N, C-alpha and C positions, 0 to 999 in steps of 0.2 A: 616675963619672957622665958621661954624654954632654953635650956643650956645644952641641948644635944641636937644632932643632925639626923633626921630620919631619912629613909630612902626616898620618901615622897618629897621631903624638903630638898634633897640633893637633885632629884629629877626636875623639880620646879626651878631650882637655881640654874640648872644647865640650859633650860629653855627660856627662862625669863628671870633674871636677877631681881627685878622689881617685884614680881609675884612672890618670890621667896621672901623678900623683906616684909611684904604685907602679911604673908603667912606666919612669919616669926613674930610679927607685931600683934598677933592674935585676931586679925581681921577675918571675917567670915569667908568661907570658900564659896565660889559661885558655880561649882561643879553641878549642883543639883538643878540649877535653872538654865544652864548653858549646855546645849546639845553637843557642841564641839568639845567642851571640856569633859563632859560625860564620856564621849567617845575616846578621848585620850586616856582617861582613867581605865576604861575597859581594855584598851590596847595594852596598857601597863600590866594588867592582870594576865592577858594573853602571853605577853613576853615572859612573865614569871613562870607560867605553866610550861612554856617551851624550854626555858632554861632548865627547869627541873627534869625535863625529859632528856635534854642534852647532857646534863651533868647528873646522871642517875645516882651516882655514889656520893653526891654532895650531902652535907649535913645541914639541916634546917634548925636554926636557933628558934625554939618555940616559946621561950620565956617571954611573958608580956611585960613584966616589970623591968624598968630601966637598969637597975643595979644587977638583977639576976641575969638579964640578957648580956650585960657587960662582962660579968664574971665568967659566964659560959663561953662567950666569944674569946676572952683572954686565955682561957684554958685550952680551947680547941685550936687557936691560931698558932700555938707552938708547934703543931704538927703540920705536915704538908697536906693540906686538904682544901676543898672548896666549901664555902659556907654561904647559905642563904639567910637573909635577914640578920646579918651580923650587926653587932652594936659597938660603935667606937665613940668614946667620950674624950673630948679634948680638955686637957687640964686648964 
């Protein structure tokens, strides 16, 4: 079981805590076979693009590795700034 919360996990939990539990348990996503879930995923991408336009000066955390993304987030969060794809790890 993973020990971090991704943006996708958080979004899934906000709409359906049971789906978040299943996702965290490693069960397969049904997005590919369900048109409505595919639509929701596409809408999430659209919202992300709009947010980047609205907050043009925001910084995007580009690191793909969990630890690297966490270190970069911790370093940048000390400043007053807006971050996209920030990484927070609960001890």
